[in-house]
C-alpha positions in Angstrom: 8.2 33.9 11.0 7.4 31.6 9.1 3.8 30.1 8.3 5.2 26.5 7.3 5.1 24.0 9.5 7.7 22.8 10.5 8.7 19.0 10.2 9.6 16.7 13.4 11.9 13.7 12.5 12.5 11.7 14.6 15.7 9.1 14.7 18.7 7.9 16.5 20.9 7.1 13.7 23.5 10.0 12.9 23.7 9.1 9.5 19.8 8.8 8.8 19.4 11.9 10.1 22.2 13.8 7.1 20.1 11.2 4.8 16.5 12.3 5.4 17.7 16.1 5.8 19.5 15.5 2.3 16.4 14.8 0.4 14.4 16.8 1.9 16.4 19.8 0.7 16.5 17.8 -2.8 12.8 18.8 -2.7 13.6 22.4 -1.5 10.9 22.1 1.5 11.6 25.7 3.4 10.0 24.5 6.6 11.9 24.2 9.6 13.2 20.5 10.8 13.5 19.8 14.4 15.9 16.6 15.3 14.7 14.8 17.8 16.9 11.9 18.8 15.1 9.3 20.5 11.2 9.0 21.5 11.6 10.8 25.1 12.9 13.5 23.4 10.2 13.6 21.2 7.4 13.4 23.6 8.5 15.9 25.2 8.6 17.7 22.3 5.3 17.7 21.6 4.0 18.4 25.2 6.1 20.7 25.1 8.1 19.5 28.4 11.9 20.3 29.6 13.7 21.9 26.6 10.9 22.3 25.2 8.7 24.3 27.7 9.2 27.3 26.1 8.7 26.4 22.4 5.8 28.3 20.6 2.8 25.7 21.3 1.8 24.8 16.7 2.4 21.4 16.6 4.1 19.8 13.6 3.0 20.0 10.7 4.5 16.0 10.2 6.1 13.5 11.8 8.9 11.1 10.2 9.2 8.7 13.0 11.4 5.7 13.2 10.1 2.4 14.8 13.2 1.5 16.4 13.8 4.3 19.0 15.6 4.4 22.7 14.1 5.3 25.7 10.5 5.3 24.3 10.5 3.1 20.7 8.8 4.6 17.8 5.4 2.0 18.6 4.8 3.7 21.9 6.0 7.3 20.8 2.8 6.2 18.1 0.0 5.2 20.0 0.7 8.3 22.4 0.0 10.7 19.6 -3.0 8.9 17.9 -4.2 8.8 21.3 -4.1 12.9 22.0 -7.5 14.6 21.3 -4.9 17.3 20.1 -2.0 15.5 18.8 -3.7 13.0 16.6 -4.3 14.9 13.7 -0.7 14.9 12.8 0.2 13.1 9.9 2.9 10.1 11.0 5.5 8.9 7.7 7.2 5.6 9.3 10.6 5.8 7.8 12.0 2.0 9.5 14.1 -0.5 7.6 11.9 -2.6 9.9 10.7 -5.9 7.8 8.9 -7.6 10.6 5.7 -8.1 10.5 4.7 -7.7 14.0 5.9 -3.9 13.9 4.3 -3.2 10.6 0.7 -4.5 11.6 1.1 -2.6 14.5 1.9 0.6 13.6 -1.3 0.9 10.8 -3.1 -0.4 13.8 -2.2 2.6 15.2 -4.0 5.0 13.0 -0.5 5.2 11.1 -0.4 7.7 7.9 2.2 6.0 5.6 4.6 3.9 5.4 6.3 4.4 1.4 6.8 -0.1 1.0 4.3 -1.1 -1.9 5.9 -5.1 -0.6 3.2 -4.3 2.8 0.1 -5.0 0.8 0.2 -9.0 1.0 1.1 -9.6 4.4 -1.4 -5.8 5.6 -4.3 -8.1 3.1 -4.0 -11.2 5.0 -4.0 -9.8 8.1 -7.3 -8.2 7.4 -8.4 -11.1 5.6 -8.2 -13.2 8.6 -9.5 -10.4 10.9 -12.7 -9.6 9.1 -13.6 -13.0 8.5 -13.7 -13.7 12.6 -15.2 -10.7 13.4 -18.0 -10.9 10.2 -18.5 -14.4 11.5 -17.6 -15.1 7.7 -15.6 -18.1 6.3 -12.2 -16.8 5.5 -11.8 -16.5 1.7 -9.0 -17.7 -0.9 -6.8 -15.3 -1.2 -4.9 -15.0 -4.7 -1.7 -14.2 -6.0 -4.3 -11.9 -9.3 -6.1 -11.0 -6.1 -3.4 -9.2 -4.6 -1.5 -7.4 -7.9 -4.8 -5.9 -8.1 -4.2 -3.8 -4.8 -0.9 -3.4 -5.1 -1.6 -1.7 -8.6 -3.5 0.8 -6.2 -2.2 4.1 -4.7 -4.2 4.1 -1.7 -4.4 7.6 -1.3 -7.1 6.7 1.9 -4.4 4.8 3.0 -4.8 1.7 5.5 -8.4 2.7 6.3 -9.4 2.6 2.5 -7.4 -0.7 2.0 -9.1 -2.2 5.0 -12.4 -1.3 3.9 -11.6 -2.8 0.4 -11.1 -6.1 2.1 -14.2 -6.1 4.5 -16.2 -5.7 1.2 -14.4 -8.2 -0.6 -14.8 -10.7 2.1 -18.1 -9.8 2.5 -19.5 -11.2 -1.0 -16.6 -13.4 -1.4 -18.3 -15.9 0.6 -15.5 -18.7 1.7 -14.6 -18.4 -2.4 -12.1 -16.5 -4.5 -11.7 -13.0 -3.0 -12.0 -10.2 -6.1 -11.1 -6.7 -4.7 -12.6 -3.6 -6.2 -10.3 -0.7 -6.7 -10.3 2.1 -9.0 -9.4 1.3 -12.9 -6.6 2.9 -15.1 -4.4 5.6 -12.8 -2.3 9.2 -12.9 -0.5 9.7 -16.6 2.5 9.4 -14.0 1.3 6.0 -13.5 1.7 5.7 -16.9 4.6 4.7 -19.1 4.8 3.8 -23.4 6.3 -0.1 -24.6 9.9 -0.7 -23.8 12.0 -0.8 -26.9 12.7 -4.3 -27.7 16.2 -5.7 -28.5 15.9 -7.6 -31.6 15.2 -5.0 -35.4 12.4 -4.8 -35.1 10.3 -1.6 -34.5 7.6 -1.6 -31.7 5.1 0.9 -32.0 4.3 3.5 -29.8 0.4 2.3 -29.8 -2.0 -1.1 -30.2 -4.5 -0.7 -33.0 -7.8 -2.3 -31.7 -7.2 -5.7 -33.3 -3.4 -6.6 -32.1 -4.8 -5.9 -28.6 -8.0 -8.2 -29.2 -5.2 -10.4 -30.4 -2.8 -10.2 -27.8 -6.0 -11.0 -25.4 -6.5 -14.0 -27.3 -3.1 -15.1 -26.9 -2.9 -14.1 -23.4 -6.1 -15.7 -22.6 -5.4 -18.8 -24.0 -2.7 -19.0 -22.2 -3.7 -18.8 -18.9 -6.2 -21.8 -20.5 -4.0 -23.7 -20.4 -1.7 -23.6 -17.5 -5.1 -24.4 -15.6 -5.7 -26.9 -17.9 -9.4 -25.1 -18.8 -10.3 -25.4 -15.4 -12.1 -22.2 -15.3 -13.6 -21.8 -11.9 -12.5 -23.0 -8.0 -8.5 -22.7 -7.1 -6.4 -22.7 -9.6 -8.9 -21.9 -12.3 -8.2 -19.8 -15.2 -10.9 -16.8 -13.2 -8.8 -16.9 -10.3 -5.6 -16.6 -11.9 -6.9 -13.6 -13.8 -9.0 -12.6 -10.8 -11.7 -12.0 -12.9 -15.3 -13.2 -11.8 -16.2 -17.3 -13.5 -19.0 -15.8 -15.2 -17.2 -12.6 -17.2 -14.5 -15.0 -18.2 -16.8 -17.3 -19.4 -18.1 -14.6 -21.9 -14.5 -13.6 -22.7 -14.1 -17.4 -23.6 -17.2 -17.1 -25.7 -16.5 -13.7 -27.5 -13.1 -14.4 -29.2 -14.5 -17.7 -30.2 -11.4 -20.0 -28.0 -11.9 -23.5 -27.6 -10.3 -26.7 -25.9 -7.8 -28.1 -28.0 -8.5 -32.0 -28.8 
């Protein structure tokens, strides 16, 4: 008998079942995969009822859950799993094409472990900012594009709870101003890629010298200042566009010797 935990795939579309099984095979996973075709069948399996009454009493290693299911929908399955003391420890990965905000927020609120959708972050962040501002009694802060890019650039190993904690801290510190998110800098080696080759005749270096990095930083900062009309802080100011504190930006401007054109 295999010691590897079973994977419970809960999906009603035969084509999606086939695609998922093919993907698992490509990754050479040796886990047994049990397929439940609707939410009711999935719950019967988890609670060892009906046709599954005689199965072994070990829980699946992971649930792969579609939200749009017949009989009992995926959100109800998720709610029952996460409210059960014995089942709540099972990791749940949502596999869905649903773009509806209510489905996305509901699945995270119920405790889903993963949805591989970076595009969820702006909607989730907006939801948490509004919710936390009300809960904490804080003035609602401004969410900037630079802030969103900061959150999207992080891998979120702690998933939704870590995201909420980061947003909560930012809401408290913002005091109604622009949100600044404190996330670990840098990434894994897998997220670091070399410069893309250029199409022109010049050979792009594989690295940048210190002087070239400073030149590019100066050039980028000047362009941002021009775009902001040399406004440093506040809505649409250069600091907000860059996602840095105004005091940090002023220090950089002085360090790089930038001056507004006459």
